[in-house]
N, C-alpha and C positions, 0 to 999 in steps of 0.2 A: 424470432428476433423478440426480445423483451419490449413492451410498450413503453416508451418514454413518457412521462409526465412533466411537461414543460408549461410553466404559468410566469407571468408577470409579478414581480415583487417589488418592495419597495426597498432600495438600496441603503436606507437608514435603518432596518431591522437589525443589523449586526453590531453587536457591541464591541468587537475587537478584530483584528486582522494580525495574521503572521506573515512578514514579508522574507524571512529568511527560514523556511522550513527545514525540518529534518525528516527522513524517511527511514523507515524499517522495510528490509527487503528479506523475505523468507524464500530461499531457494529449496525445493522439495525434489527428492529423488526416491523412488521405489527402493525399500530395505527389507529383504525377507517377506514377511506377511505383512509389512506396515510401511511407514514413511519415515525417512529422516530429513531434517532440514538444516541448512546453514543460514545462520543469521546475521544480517549485516545492518549498520546504521550509517545513514549517508546524507552528508551536509555539503553545504556550498553549491548546490546544485538545484536546477528546477525539474520538475516533473518529466519533461521530454529527455533530458540529459539523464535521469535516472533509468529511465526506460530503454535508452541507448545502450547503458551499462549492463542491465539486465540481458539485452540480446547478445553481449560479447560473452556471456557466462556459456559453460560446458553445454552441449545438446544433452536431452535426456532429462532436463530439469524443467519443472514448471514453478510458478512464481506466485507469490502474493506481494504487492506493494501496498504499503500503508504511509500515511501521513502521521508523525507523532505529534501528539497535542500535549502539553503541559498544563495542568489546570489545578485549581485548589484542591481537588480530590485526588490528585497526582497524575501520573503518566497514563495516557490512553492512546489507542491506535485507532485511525479511520481507514478503513481499507478503500483504496483508489482504483486497483486493477488485479486481476489474477484471481486464482482461485486457492482454497485451501483445501487440499484433499482429504485432510483429516476430519473436515467438518460434514455432518450430514446436511442435505437441503433442508 
């Protein structure tokens, strides 16, 4: 198990919040010598509902769950759960 780094913080250190997040889900399946993915954008749900939706998908797929963050520099993704089998450690 990975060691968790938990520390107290000042709640005023965040400059903004997003109350209606959108998520990106990549569902990965082995394909030949590599991996293929199906990509979904999900809104109108919280992270627990998205994880429940992922569990309803076909067996044999792994997943990566991201929060979508739109910022001045453009759209970005923050990984929340799962793995990307195409990335090396």
